C-alpha positions in Angstrom: 0.0 -0.1 -0.1 2.7 2.4 0.9 4.4 1.8 -2.5 1.3 2.5 -4.5 0.7 5.9 -3.1 4.3 7.1 -3.5 4.8 10.0 -5.8 0.9 10.9 -5.7 -0.2 14.2 -4.7 -2.6 14.4 -1.7 -5.8 14.6 -3.7 -4.6 11.6 -5.9 -3.9 9.6 -2.8 -7.5 10.4 -1.3 -9.1 9.4 -4.6 -7.0 6.1 -4.9 -7.9 5.3 -1.3 -11.7 5.7 -1.9 -11.3 3.5 -4.8 -9.8 0.8 -2.8 -12.8 1.2 -0.1 -15.3 0.5 -2.7 -14.2 -3.1 -3.3 -14.1 -4.1 0.2 -17.8 -4.4 0.7 -20.4 -5.6 -1.8 -23.5 -3.6 -0.4 -26.2 -2.8 -2.7 -25.9 0.9 -3.0 -23.7 3.7 -2.8 -24.4 7.2 -1.1 -22.5 10.4 -0.9 -23.7 13.2 1.2 -22.5 16.5 2.6 -23.7 16.8 6.4 -24.2 20.5 7.2 -23.0 21.5 10.8 -22.3 24.9 12.6 -21.7 26.6 9.2 -19.4 24.0 7.8 -19.5 20.6 6.2 -18.2 17.2 6.9 -17.6 14.8 3.9 -19.5 11.7 4.5 -18.8 8.6 2.3 -21.1 5.4 2.6 -19.2 2.0 1.9 -20.8 0.3 -1.1 -20.4 -1.2 -4.5 -20.1 1.6 -7.1 -18.1 2.7 -10.0 -14.8 4.0 -9.6 -15.7 7.2 -11.2 -18.4 7.8 -9.0 -16.0 7.6 -6.0 -13.2 9.6 -7.5 -15.7 12.4 -8.1 -16.1 12.7 -4.3 -12.6 14.4 -4.0 -13.9 17.5 -6.0 -17.0 17.5 -3.7 -15.1 17.4 -0.6 -12.1 19.5 -1.6 -8.6 18.4 -0.6 -8.0 17.5 3.1 -5.7 20.3 4.3 -3.6 18.7 7.0 0.0 19.2 7.2 2.4 17.1 5.0 3.8 14.0 6.7 7.4 14.2 7.9 8.8 10.5 8.1 11.3 11.7 10.8 8.6 12.8 13.0 7.0 9.7 14.9 4.5 12.0 17.1 1.4 13.2 16.3 0.8 16.5 18.2 -2.6 17.8 19.1 -3.6 21.5 19.7 -4.4 22.7 23.2 -5.8 21.7 25.7 -4.9 18.2 24.6 -1.2 19.1 24.0 -0.9 19.6 27.6 -2.7 16.2 28.6 -0.6 14.2 26.2 2.7 15.9 26.7 5.5 16.1 24.0 5.0 12.5 23.3 1.6 13.3 21.8 0.0 10.3 19.9 2.5 7.8 18.5 2.5 7.4 14.8 2.3 3.9 13.2 0.7 2.5 16.4 -2.8 1.9 18.0 -4.0 3.9 20.8 -7.4 3.5 22.7 -10.0 6.1 23.7 -12.9 5.2 25.9 -15.5 6.8 28.2 -17.6 10.1 27.6 -18.5 11.0 24.1 -17.1 14.6 25.0 -13.6 13.0 25.0 -14.2 11.6 21.3 -15.2 15.1 20.2 -12.4 17.0 22.0 -9.8 14.7 20.6 -11.0 15.0 17.0 -11.3 18.8 17.3 -7.8 19.1 18.5 -6.2 16.6 16.0 -8.0 18.1 13.0 -6.5 21.7 13.6 -3.3 20.7 12.0 -3.9 17.1 10.7 -6.1 15.1 8.4 -8.7 12.8 10.4 -10.8 10.0 9.1 -13.7 9.0 11.2 -14.8 5.4 10.8 -18.3 4.4 12.3 -20.0 6.6 14.8 -23.4 6.9 12.7 -25.1 8.6 15.6 -22.6 11.2 16.4 -23.2 14.9 15.7 -19.9 16.1 14.5 -21.1 19.9 14.6 -20.3 19.7 18.4 -16.6 18.9 17.5 -16.7 22.0 15.2 -17.8 24.2 17.9 -14.8 22.9 20.1 -12.6 24.0 17.3 -12.4 21.1 14.8 -11.5 22.1 11.1 -14.2 20.5 9.2 -12.0 20.8 5.8 -9.7 18.2 7.6 -12.3 15.5 8.3 -13.9 12.7 6.2 -16.5 10.4 7.9 -17.3 6.9 6.9 -20.5 6.2 9.1 -21.0 2.6 7.7 -17.7 0.7 7.2 -19.3 -2.7 7.2 -18.6 -5.7 9.4 -14.6 -5.4 9.3 -14.3 -2.1 10.8 -10.3 -2.4 10.9 -10.1 -2.9 7.0 -11.0 0.5 5.9 -9.0 1.9 8.7 -5.7 0.4 7.4 -6.4 1.7 4.0 -7.2 5.2 5.3 -4.1 5.2 7.5 -2.0 5.1 4.3 -3.2 8.7 3.5 -4.5 10.2 6.6 -2.6 11.3 9.7 -5.1 10.1 12.0 -7.9 7.5 11.8 -10.4 7.3 14.8 -12.7 4.3 14.5 -15.5 2.7 16.5 -14.7 -0.6 17.7 -17.6 -1.1 20.1 -19.1 -3.8 17.9 -15.8 -5.1 16.5 -13.2 -7.2 18.6 -10.3 -8.5 16.7 -8.4 -11.4 17.8 -4.9 -11.0 19.3 -3.5 -12.3 16.0 -5.4 -10.1 13.9 -4.3 -7.3 16.4 -0.6 -7.9 15.4 -1.6 -8.0 11.9 -3.1 -4.5 11.9 -0.1 -3.0 14.0 2.3 -4.5 11.4 0.2 -2.6 8.7 0.3 0.4 10.6 3.8 0.5 11.1 4.3 0.9 7.3 1.6 3.6 7.2 1.9 7.3 7.5 -1.1 7.6 9.8 -2.0 6.3 13.3 -5.2 4.6 14.7 -7.2 5.4 17.7 -9.6 2.5 18.6 -12.6 3.8 20.5 -14.2 1.6 23.1 -11.9 -1.3 22.4 -9.7 -3.5 24.6 -6.4 -3.5 22.5 -3.5 -5.8 23.8 -0.5 -3.7 24.6 -1.7 -0.4 23.4 0.8 2.5 23.0 -1.7 4.9 24.6 -4.9 4.7 26.4 -7.1 7.8 27.2 -10.1 7.4 29.4 -12.8 10.2 30.0 -15.5 10.3 32.4 -18.0 13.1 33.4 -17.9 14.4 36.9 -20.2 17.3 37.0 -22.1 19.6 35.1 -23.2 23.3 36.0 -25.9 25.5 35.0 -29.2 23.8 36.1 -30.7 25.6 39.2 -33.8 24.5 41.1 -35.1 22.6 38.1 -34.5 25.2 35.5 -31.9 26.6 33.1 -29.5 24.7 31.0 -26.1 23.1 31.2 -23.4 25.7 30.9 -20.2 23.8 32.0 -19.2 20.1 31.9 -16.3 18.9 33.8 -14.6 15.5 33.0 -11.8 13.5 34.5 -9.0 12.6 31.8 -6.7 9.7 32.4 -3.7 9.2 30.1 -1.8 6.0 30.3 1.2 5.0 28.5 3.3 1.7 28.7 5.6 1.4 31.2 4.7 5.0 32.7 2.5 6.2 35.4 -1.1 7.3 34.6 -1.5 11.3 34.4 -5.0 12.6 35.4 -6.5 15.8 34.5 -9.8 17.7 35.1 -11.0 19.2 31.8 -14.0 21.7 31.7 -16.0 22.6 28.7 -18.4 25.5 28.8 -19.4 28.9 28.0 -18.9 32.1 30.1 -22.5 33.3 29.4 -25.4 32.0 27.4 -24.8 34.2 24.5 -21.3 33.0 23.9 -21.2 31.4 20.5 -17.9 29.2 21.2 -17.2 27.5 24.5 -14.2 27.8 26.6 -11.9 24.9 27.6 -10.2 24.8 30.9 -7.7 22.4 32.1 -6.6 21.5 35.7 -4.0 19.2 37.0 -2.8 18.3 40.6 -0.5 21.5 40.4 -3.6 23.8 39.5 -4.8 25.3 36.3 -2.8 24.7 33.2 -4.4 26.4 30.3 -7.6 28.0 29.0 -8.4 28.1 25.2 -11.2 29.3 23.0 -11.7 28.6 19.4 -12.6 31.6 17.3 -14.3 30.7 14.0 
């Protein structure tokens, strides 16, 4: 796969990957739509059997994914704040499998922080509204979404990892055997991207992130609306002590268009950031 995409431009690589995806499933229909959210669009591609030309045409419909080019010497995928502080200088390791579990806000936050400077492919999650990630700072032009990848979730992930910096996939209903896990890891080592498996128990994962909601503020005496949500974030790496943070997402007042994110650790508040569209 890596040899096949060498020498291609980014647009040609994306078109080639979409052609490969169409032959992996023999579903009866092919559908391409653009889902509107928060003033932006996230490309949505449905797996299925269709002509190569129909899939190639999606490149012009979506536009070119504008993530930064891949540097072979850089083995780290660095995210925007506040996740840059939570993950530290090690970031997300390239060519490996990381795991994410817990609250849905954690998934949206990671996608938002990654898409600022990198191309991100989302596999699965048919019920997720990605407009919330756009509100948290996600760059929709760097996102592509495959809501229905078929029974073999990992297959499209390996293809997408050849051309995207990060692939985030829903593994809740797919449990690969340890032998297949080793096969996928071997494939990723020869790819430019990395994989985050959501809601999956992966043996000897390089990085594990777990988020859980601990409080919500804004409701008083049975009226009002939730203004701020606070989550515990646990970041675990192999052979390292787990690091824990409290991450708050909310608006300073009801009229604010974009949420403010605050991060606390054992030493106090680390950072505050607000996405400005």
